[in-house]
Structure formats: C-alpha cells, structure tokens
MIZABA-786304 format. One record per residue (C-alpha): y, x, z. Coordinates in steps of 0.1 Angstrom, whole numbers, padded with zeros to 4 digits, always signed. Layout:
// residues N
YXZ;...
This chain:
// residues 239
-0200-0408+1222;-0184-0375+1224;-0164-0358+1196;-0193-0336+1184;-0216-0366+1179;-0188-0384+1160;-0184-0354+1136;-0221-0353+1130;-0223-0390+1121;-0194-0386+1097;-0211-0356+1081;-0244-0375+1077;-0226-0405+1062;-0208-0383+1038;-0242-0367+1027;-0257-0402+1023;-0227-0412+1000;-0231-0381+0979;-0268-0386+0976;-0264-0423+0966;-0238-0414+0940;-0259-0387+0924;-0292-0407+0925;-0280-0441+0914;-0244-0444+0902;-0241-0413+0879;-0274-0420+0860;-0265-0456+0855;-0231-0447+0841;-0246-0421+0818;-0271-0447+0805;-0243-0470+0793;-0222-0442+0779;-0196-0441+0807;-0205-0406+0820;-0175-0389+0805;-0152-0418+0813;-0155-0415+0851;-0151-0378+0852;-0172-0350+0867;-0181-0355+0903;-0168-0328+0928;-0193-0327+0956;-0170-0307+0978;-0140-0331+0978;-0158-0363+0967;-0132-0367+0939;-0136-0369+0901;-0121-0341+0881;-0100-0353+0851;-0110-0340+0817;-0085-0318+0800;-0067-0333+0770;-0065-0310+0739;-0033-0313+0721;-0035-0313+0683;-0023-0281+0666;+0011-0282+0651;+0010-0292+0614;+0037-0290+0588;+0050-0324+0576;+0039-0333+0541;+0068-0342+0519;+0060-0364+0489;+0074-0353+0455;+0101-0376+0442;+0091-0399+0413;+0116-0401+0385;+0133-0435+0386;+0135-0437+0349;+0108-0417+0331;+0113-0411+0294;+0089-0433+0273;+0063-0415+0252;+0069-0423+0216;+0040-0418+0193;+0046-0407+0158;+0033-0433+0133;+0003-0423+0113;+0008-0412+0077;-0005-0436+0050;-0037-0424+0035;-0024-0428+0000;+0014-0429+0002;+0017-0394+0017;+0049-0374+0023;+0039-0351-0005;+0036-0380-0029;+0069-0395-0018;+0087-0361-0023;+0070-0357-0057;+0083-0390-0069;+0118-0386-0054;+0122-0352-0071;+0111-0365-0105;+0129-0398-0104;+0163-0388-0091;+0190-0382-0118;+0201-0346-0121;+0237-0356-0113;+0226-0372-0080;+0200-0346-0070;+0221-0334-0040;+0240-0367-0034;+0240-0387-0003;+0245-0420-0021;+0234-0435-0054;+0247-0459-0080;+0229-0480-0106;+0221-0467-0141;+0203-0480-0172;+0167-0468-0173;+0153-0479-0208;+0143-0514-0198;+0161-0521-0165;+0189-0510-0143;+0175-0486-0117;+0190-0470-0086;+0181-0441-0063;+0146-0430-0069;+0138-0454-0098;+0137-0487-0079;+0152-0517-0095;+0189-0522-0088;+0202-0556-0077;+0227-0576-0099;+0254-0570-0073;+0249-0533-0074;+0251-0533-0112;+0280-0557-0116;+0302-0542-0088;+0290-0506-0090;+0278-0507-0054;+0261-0476-0040;+0232-0472-0016;+0226-0444+0008;+0200-0418+0005;+0181-0434+0034;+0182-0468+0018;+0169-0453-0015;+0141-0436+0004;+0131-0469+0022;+0132-0489-0010;+0109-0463-0027;+0083-0466+0001;+0084-0504+0000;+0078-0504-0038;+0051-0478-0036;+0032-0499-0011;+0031-0527-0037;+0018-0504-0064;-0008-0491-0040;-0021-0526-0035;-0021-0532-0072;-0042-0501-0078;-0067-0508-0050;-0070-0544-0062;-0078-0533-0097;-0104-0508-0085;-0122-0535-0066;-0126-0554-0098;-0139-0524-0117;-0170-0502-0115;-0150-0470-0111;-0153-0449-0079;-0122-0427-0074;-0113-0401-0049;-0082-0403-0026;-0063-0379-0048;-0071-0398-0079;-0058-0430-0063;-0026-0412-0053;-0021-0400-0089;-0026-0436-0101;+0000-0450-0077;+0025-0426-0092;+0014-0435-0127;+0016-0473-0120;+0050-0469-0103;+0064-0452-0134;+0047-0473-0161;+0033-0505-0146;+0000-0497-0165;-0022-0487-0136;-0042-0519-0136;-0047-0518-0173;-0057-0482-0172;-0084-0489-0146;-0099-0520-0162;-0101-0505-0197;-0118-0473-0185;-0155-0468-0178;-0152-0433-0163;-0126-0411-0145;-0125-0389-0177;-0116-0419-0199;-0090-0430-0174;-0074-0395-0174;-0073-0396-0212;-0055-0429-0212;-0029-0416-0187;-0022-0386-0208;-0013-0408-0237;+0015-0427-0220;+0044-0402-0228;+0065-0425-0250;+0096-0445-0241;+0119-0463-0266;+0095-0452-0294;+0100-0415-0286;+0078-0389-0271;+0097-0376-0241;+0092-0342-0226;+0100-0355-0191;+0073-0381-0193;+0048-0355-0206;+0056-0332-0177;+0051-0361-0153;+0018-0370-0168;+0007-0334-0166;+0016-0332-0128;-0002-0365-0121;-0033-0352-0140;-0033-0320-0119;-0038-0342-0088;-0061-0366-0106;-0085-0338-0120;-0080-0310-0094;-0074-0286-0123;-0047-0261-0128;-0016-0269-0147;-0027-0247-0176;-0061-0263-0179;-0045-0298-0179;-0021-0287-0206;-0049-0272-0227;-0071-0303-0223;-0046-0331-0228;-0014-0318-0243;
C-alpha cells in the first residue's frame, strides 16, 4: 500500500467516525439531557469545545444593622380609674388640705371634728398622733387613693341594692360625698330618684351642730358634677 492509499483510508475512517458520532452518539446524549455536558462537537478538529463560564457580576456586600444589646423596655401607662379620676383626686386634695399645709411637702395630724386626720383627710395613726410624726406629700396622695377606692366600692355596692340608675359623673360625686361624710350608702338607699338623692346631699352641711360654709361650698361643687348644672343654678336650687 502506497502512501496515497494510506491517507485515503485515514480520511475515510475519519469521515465514518464523524458520521457515527452525529448520527448515534449526539442524539442519544441529547435524549438523556447530556448534550450540553459533553460540549459542542467540532467537525474540523474532532474535539469538543468547552462552554464559556459566565462570572457573576460584582455585588456589594450586605451589612446587617447592629441590634441593640439592651433595648429599653416599653412601659405602658396604667389606665385611669373610671370613677377615681385625676380630676376627682385633685378636687378632694384641694378641698381637704389645711390652708397652712397647702404648699407643704409633709403633713402632721390634726383634730377633724370626730377623728385625727392627716394629709388629705385620711385617718391618722395613733403613732402619728402621739409622736407628732409627719408623712410626705406622696404618702398622703397614696393614702387618699387607697381610701377612695374603698368608698367607690361602698357606693357601687349600695347602688346594686337600689333601683337607682346613675351616670358616671353622679357616681364620682357620690364617692366624694361618701369620703367626706360616710353617708353615701344611706343617701342611695333612702332615695327613689336622682333628684331626691341630690336634695339629701345638699342638706349635709352641718358639723358639730353648726352649719359650715366650707361644707356648703363642697356640697355645691359635688352637686355641680352630680347635676351637670352651673354653680349659680345649683346655688339657686339648693342653697
């Protein structure tokens, strides 16, 4: 076999290999999903061409925001009592405090017709009376709120035993009245209407057998809240 015949056989074998690859191998690879995995066939050089790899675009690193190690707790403000409001507390404090202690930061016991009182009209302890011990303004405020809560319960309990239906403002006025006189329950149970109850309240202006202007002013202010009238109308009606 001469050299030309040898080249011709090599060329024919090469053509056969290329035909076999195109006809059988590549379709079979594509059928099982391997077409891209073996590369694209180069008929000229009989070598697969590698697919180019696309590098991801440069991205900026994401920095997480620091979390406070000790966040401040959220403190919710306690809800105001429906009946013992700040306005009612201030009203009683202003009317109960002795003129000599109106701007004081501490209070001492004093005789109050039938008991020793201290601060805003609350009952003084034997130790406070005997040893002339004082309490702070804050202590007097806390004592008042504690006692008002007891009078609120007395008023609501009496109302549950009566046929009266009173508004929130009328109940507030009765809490002040009961705190001052202790007659709230009696006033409720002996009255068949809010009007009769108001009339009874207006009559409690005596202490020590005497009609006191201070008590009359207090009843008038309580009746303003109880009736919703002006001060002048209350004065004309009851006093």
